[in-house]
C-alpha positions in Angstrom: -102.9 -8.6 -157.3 -106.2 -6.7 -157.0 -109.3 -7.7 -159.0 -111.3 -4.9 -160.6 -115.1 -4.9 -159.9 -115.7 -4.6 -163.6 -113.6 -7.7 -164.3 -115.6 -9.7 -161.7 -119.0 -8.7 -163.2 -117.9 -9.2 -166.8 -117.5 -12.9 -166.2 -121.1 -13.2 -165.0 -122.8 -12.2 -168.2 -122.7 -13.9 -171.6 -120.9 -12.4 -174.5 -122.8 -9.6 -176.1 -124.6 -8.7 -172.9 -122.9 -5.3 -172.9 -124.6 -4.6 -176.3 -128.0 -5.4 -174.8 -127.4 -3.0 -171.9 -126.3 -0.4 -174.4 -129.4 -1.0 -176.6 -131.7 -0.8 -173.5 -130.1 2.5 -172.5 -130.6 3.9 -176.1 -134.3 2.8 -176.0 -134.7 4.5 -172.6 -133.1 7.7 -173.9 -135.4 7.6 -177.0 -138.4 7.0 -174.8 -137.5 9.9 -172.5 -137.2 12.1 -175.6 -140.5 11.0 -177.0 -142.3 11.5 -173.7 -140.9 15.0 -173.4 -142.1 15.8 -177.0 -145.5 14.4 -176.3 -145.9 16.4 -173.1 -144.6 19.6 -174.8 -147.2 19.5 -177.5 -150.0 18.6 -175.1 -150.8 15.0 -175.8 -153.0 13.7 -172.9 -151.7 10.8 -170.8 -154.7 8.6 -171.7 -154.0 9.1 -175.4 -150.3 8.5 -175.0 -150.8 5.2 -173.1 -153.5 4.1 -175.7 -151.1 4.7 -178.6 -148.2 3.0 -176.9 -150.3 -0.1 -176.1 -151.6 -0.2 -179.7 -148.1 0.1 -181.2 -146.6 -2.4 -178.8 -149.3 -5.0 -179.4 -149.1 -4.5 -183.2 -145.3 -5.1 -183.0 -145.6 -8.3 -180.9 -148.4 -9.7 -183.0 -146.5 -9.0 -186.2 -143.4 -10.7 -184.8 -145.6 -13.7 -184.0 -147.2 -13.6 -187.5 -150.6 -12.8 -186.1 -150.6 -15.8 -183.7 -152.5 -14.6 -180.6 -151.6 -17.5 -178.4 -147.8 -17.0 -179.0 -148.1 -13.2 -178.7 -150.1 -13.5 -175.4 -147.4 -15.8 -174.1 -144.7 -13.4 -175.0 -146.6 -10.6 -173.4 -147.2 -12.6 -170.3 -151.0 -12.3 -170.5 -153.9 -14.6 -171.2 -155.0 -14.8 -174.8 -158.5 -13.6 -173.9 -157.0 -10.5 -172.2 -155.0 -9.9 -175.5 -158.2 -10.2 -177.6 -160.2 -7.9 -175.3 -157.4 -5.3 -175.2 -157.1 -5.5 -179.0 -160.9 -4.9 -179.3 -160.7 -1.9 -176.9 -157.9 -0.4 -178.9 -159.6 -1.0 -182.3 -156.7 -3.2 -183.3 -157.7 -5.7 -186.1 -156.0 -9.0 -186.4 -157.2 -9.1 -190.0 -155.2 -6.0 -190.8 -152.1 -7.4 -189.1 -152.3 -10.6 -191.0 -153.0 -8.8 -194.3 -149.7 -7.0 -193.9 -148.0 -10.3 -193.5 -149.3 -12.0 -196.6 -147.1 -12.3 -199.7 -148.2 -10.1 -202.6 -149.8 -11.9 -205.6 -147.3 -13.3 -208.1 -148.0 -10.5 -210.6 -146.7 -8.0 -208.0 -143.7 -9.9 -206.8 -140.3 -8.8 -208.1 -138.4 -11.2 -210.3 -134.7 -11.7 -209.4 -132.1 -12.7 -211.9 -132.3 -14.2 -215.4 -132.1 -17.7 -214.1 -135.5 -17.4 -212.4 -137.0 -15.7 -215.5 -135.8 -18.7 -217.6 -137.3 -21.2 -215.2 -140.7 -19.4 -215.2 -140.8 -19.0 -219.0 -139.3 -22.4 -220.0 
């Protein structure tokens, strides 16, 4: 009986790993498309890199609820480097944290009659 190479490798990776590979391929494809679009409309390299850094840092900071130490650790850089890079990019931690705050009670949606009864009674 002959073992297939794919069968051998499938046992090396945890369940769901194929989905990660597929997701990575999709992201690479999307990035290739984005780079092609940016080049075709004349966006300069420096501007493209700056915008990518800004968006990436914003995403990581949001995922870490504005915690610079945790974000820097996830990025694999020192917190001071993160702070300096944010300043260079004009990325404000106050803006990121403001987006994370809950709206005032008056602006929050009320779900279900049970909650309304609790608040009124």
